N, C-alpha and C positions, 0 to 999 in steps of 0.2 A: 687498771691495772689488775688483771687477775691474781687470784689465791689459790689455785690452782696447783698445785706438783705434778709431776709427773717423773717417772723412776727412768734417771739417765748415769751413764757412768761419768768420767771425769771427761774421758778422750770428744764424748758427744757434745758435752757442755763449752768444751776451747772449741771445737770446730762450730757450734752454733752463733758462739759469741764472736768469731771472727770471720764467719764465711756464709751466715741465714743456712748453713742445715738443716736440712726440717726438724733430725733427730734435737729433743732436747731443748725445742724452742718453745714450749709450752712453759718450761721453766725460767727463760728469759722474760717473761711478762712481769715478773716480781720484781726488774730492774725498772730505772727512769730508761724511757725512752733516750734520751739526753746522752745514758752514760753509756750507753750500749754505743751511740754514735757516735759518740768523740773517743771511745775504745778503738776501734774499729779507726778511726781518722789517725791516731798514732801508732797503732799498730803499720797501716798505709803509709802513713810519712816514714817509718824506720826504714822498712822493707822493700814497700814497693811502689818507691821512690831514690830517683840518685842519692845517694850518700858517698861520702867521701872515705869508705871502706868500700870493697865490694862485699856483693852478697854471701858467700861462701865465707867470709869469715863473719859476717855478722850473726848469718843465720848459727854458726859456731862457737860463736863466745854469749851467746844467747844459750845454746844447749848447756855449756857449763853451768851458765848461771843456773840452768834447770836442775841439773845433777846436783852441785851443791845441796839449791833449796829443796832439792825431795821429790820435783816432780815429774813423774813420768810422762803424762801427757805432754807438757810444753816440751821436755827432752826428744821425744818420738818423734813431735810439731818440728822441731826446725832441723835434726835431720833429715825430714822426708821433704825438705824444703832445701836442699840442697850444703848442709852444713858441715865443710873440709874435715872430714875425721880425722887428719893431722893435729888440725886443732883441737878436735876433743880429746883426744888422746891424753894420757898420764905423759908420755915423753915427753922433755925435752923439743924444741922445734929449733934441729939446727940446717936447716937451707930456707932459702927466701920462698913465697910462695904469696900468687897474688899481685905481686908488686911489691911487694912487704919482706924485708931483710928478717933473720931469724933474730935478731935483737930484738927491732919492734914487735915481732909476734910474740916472744916470750912475757916482755913487759904489759903488752895487754892483754895478754890470759890471768899474768900473773898480778894485774890490776883486776881484773873480773873476778878473780877467787875472792880476793881480799872485799869486794862492795856486795858480794852475794853473802857471804858469812859473818863479817866483821867490820860495816862499816865506819864503827866508831872510832875503830883503830887507826883508820887513813890520819893524814898528815900531809904538812907540803910536803915532806920529803916524798909523798908516792907522787907528786906531779914533777919535782927534780928528773924521778928515776923517768917517764914519760919523754919529758923533755930530752932527760940524754939520751933518749934510746929515737931520738926523732920526732916523737907525737904533738904534734902544737896544738895548740889551745883548743880548735873549733873541734877537732877530734878527739882531744880529752872530755869536752863535755860531750860529746857522739856516745860514748862509751858510758859515760853515769848516766846518759837517759836510757841507754840499751838496758841495763843491769837494772836502772831502776823502774823503767817500763814493766820489764819483765817478770818482778818482786810483785809488781801490783797485780799483774795478770794473773798470777799463780794464784795470789789471795781472792782475785776475784774467782777462780774456776773452782777453789776450794771451798772457797763460802757457800755460791751456788751446790755444788755437791752432801754440802752438810744441810745444807737446806730441801735438798732433796733426801733424805736420811743415806747418801753414799760416801764410802770410803774412798780417798784419789788413789790411784798408784802410787807407788814410790819410786824413786829413783835412788841408785848409790852413787855415793859423793868421791868427789876422781879421787886417786890414791894418791894424793900427794896435799903437806900441810900448809896453807898460807901463810906464806912470808911472817907474818904479824905475830904469828901464832907465841904468846908467852908477854905480849905486848899488853901495855895499860891505858885506856884514854885519859888522855891529860885534859884534866880539871882543873883549872887554877893554869898560874904560870902566866908566861907570854905569848903573844901572837907572832905570826912570821913579821909583823910591822911595828912591836913591841909596846903591842896597848894590852892591859889586862884581861885575862879570860876568866869570863865566870867559872865561881869555884863550886854551885849547886844547880840543882834545879830551882825555877825561880818561875812567877806569874809578871812580873818586871820586864820591860821593855829594854831588849838587848841591842845590840849594833851586829853587823856580820860583815866580813872581809873575806874576798876571793883569795885565792891563791895562784891565779893564770891571769893571764890578760883579759883587759875586757874592755870595750869598746867606748868609748867618748859618746856623751849622747850626740856630738855632732858629727861622730863615724855610721850613726846609727841609718841602714837603711831602713826606707819606707816598709819592705816587707820583717825589717826584725823589729820595725817599732809595733806594726801592728801585732807581731805574735802575741806581746805580753799586756795589748793594749785595755782587754778588756780588765787586768791585774794589778795593774802599778803603775805609774808616770815615770818619765824616761830616765827621772833621778837615783831609781830604785838599781844599785849594783848589780844584785843576786837578778832580775829578770833580763839586765841588758847583759850578762852575762852571758844569761839561758835562751838570749836571740840569736847566738851562732850557731845555736839548729832552728830555724822558725819553723821549719814545718809540724818539727813534733811538740814546740812551744806551743803553736796556734790549738793545737788540738788538747795539750795538756792544761791552759788557761781555760778552755770552756768546758776540759773535764771536772778541773777543780770546781769551776762555779756551779756545772750544775749536779753535784753533791752536796755543797756546803750552803745554797745560796734559797734553795725553796724550803716556802713557811711548810707546807705539809710534810706528812710522812714523818719519818722518827724527830721527835725534839732536838732544834738545833743545839740545845745544849748538851744533849747527847751525841751527837754527833760529833760536836769538835771535844767530846772529851772519849769517843773512840779514839779521834787524831792525838791527842796528848798521850792515851796510856802507848797508843803504837811506838809516839816519839821517848815515851818512858822505858820500854822495851829497846829498840833500837839505841837509845842514849845518847838521841838528837837535845840536848840540852834550848837549841834556839828554837826549834820548831816545836818545843813544849810550852816554851815560856807563852808563844801566843797561843798557841789553843787552850793552854790550861786556862788562861786569860779570857778567851772569849767562853767556854763554858763555864766560867766559874760568874761572868757578867750575864750569862743567859740564865743561867739557873738561879744564882743569889745562894749559892754554897761555896762562897771560898774555903771554907774550914775544909770539906771533902773535897776539894781541889786539891789545898795545901798538904795534904796527907798524903795524898796518890802522889803528889811530888817529893816526899821527902822518905818514901820510902826509898830501903837501901837493896838494892839487887845483888846478890850473892854471882860473881861471875866467873867462867872458866878461864883456862889459858889461850881462847879465842873471843872472850866477851862474851860469850853466850851466858846467860842466866836460865837454869834448869829450873828456879823456882819462882815462878811468879804469882803464889797465893798472897801474898803479902801485898800486892797490889789492891786487891779488894777487901783484904782484912777491915773488920770494923764499919763496911761503909751497909748502908740499909738493901734489901732484897735486892730490887730491881738495879738500881747503881753496880750491884755487887754482880750480878748477870750481863750487864753491859761492860761492865773492865774487864769481867772474864772472856769474853767471847772476844773481844779486841786482841787482849794479850794474847790469849795461844794464838791467833791467826796472823800474829805480828814476829811468830816465832820466828828464825831463819829457817827452820823448816818447819812448816806447819804444821797443827796440829789438831784443829778445829774439829770438835766431835760435836756428833747429834745430840750429845747428849746436853752439852752447854745451849745448842738450838732448842729445844726442848723447854729449859729451864725460861728462857724469852718466851716462848709463846704461852707455858701454863702460866706467867705473869699478865697474857692477854696483850700481848707486843702481838703484832702482825708481821705475817712474811715480807710483807713490802715494807716495811717498817725495819723490820731485821736487815734486809739488805740494805736499805741505807746504811743504818750502821757497818755491814761487813765491808761497806765499798769504802766508807770514811773510814776507815782502817785501814783497808788495800791500797787506800793513795796515800797512805803516809809509810808506806812503804818504798814507794815511789819518792814523796817529798824530803822525806828523812833522808832517802840516798844522797840524795845530790847535792844537799846541804852538809853534809858532813864530809862528801869525796868532793869537794869543789871550794872549802874553805870553812871558815870557824869565825865563832860569836865572839862577841867582847863585850866588856861593858860601855857602857853610853858613857859620852865625855864627860857630865859632869861629874864621873864616878871616877875616872882615872885618877886624879889625884890621890884620892883615898887609897887605892887599889895597893 
């Protein structure tokens, strides 16, 4: 992969990522070819194949996500690809559109508002609201996949723009408050099934339970089985749930492997560290436990990983942390630089600066290695939102009695 970067703005980068547009193509050489291929496959599965929601609704909800997360390129992209303007406007929806009644459309948009900004504030009640509005499990998973993929895509583009020395243009947030404003995330207590939730971030092995109906192993189709065969066995309730959107899940499974499995490029310990940092910023205890454990194992630095997990971030009424600097405090220079880049890219409205990228370059980290770190952090904008919006973690069976 070439180390040469050309000047391109984020709009050109997005077009190159999704369409083979010649503008900014030189910049894409820092990406692993498989990452680019599977990113495009995920986009095609969402928007260029038949889905359970019509394309004008999907593009509109994607534009709403982009507005909340401050991405002008993605907001403009989806509006130009047929987003229904009634769904992207601030006003409540009062009539049926595209075969969906107003209650369903308002429920979908409110859910997108939440997942775009404050996914850790989701509870099982959100899925109950969707069901009450007539939104069944496959569509609930589809919407989580859409917001999660768009969150990944925005951060991929923002990261590539920062590598090119460009600042991505921003979009204004919608003029309405997410329904969850003022809520706090539920750490501890009991899950909807009565199991004990974890009270803190940890490297311990946790369990996870869904808030929606999930196919049994016997109910899976061959297409559903194959959608996650490269990631897990059929006894995984999480991947059986994701198989409700098999096309997207197939691409996502392949993308996950393309980012985290290669032995060349950025050290695996640092890719896993970037995933753990993103999970910490997004307040996803389950994902953080998995990837902190992997980072500690690869790096043989469990004390540094545990110090990161123990940081308490001050959060506002939307559960967003303004000051992320405590995450890198006390770490040696290289890990501090990696943590800073992953954390800034993981904000609900990413703020990755060219200075943060230059700090990595000054440590003799190549642009292809930086791209590995950026894609690892970006992917967990996707992974965290799925975990947080569709279920919750619980302590292992052996720890339930003591909890």
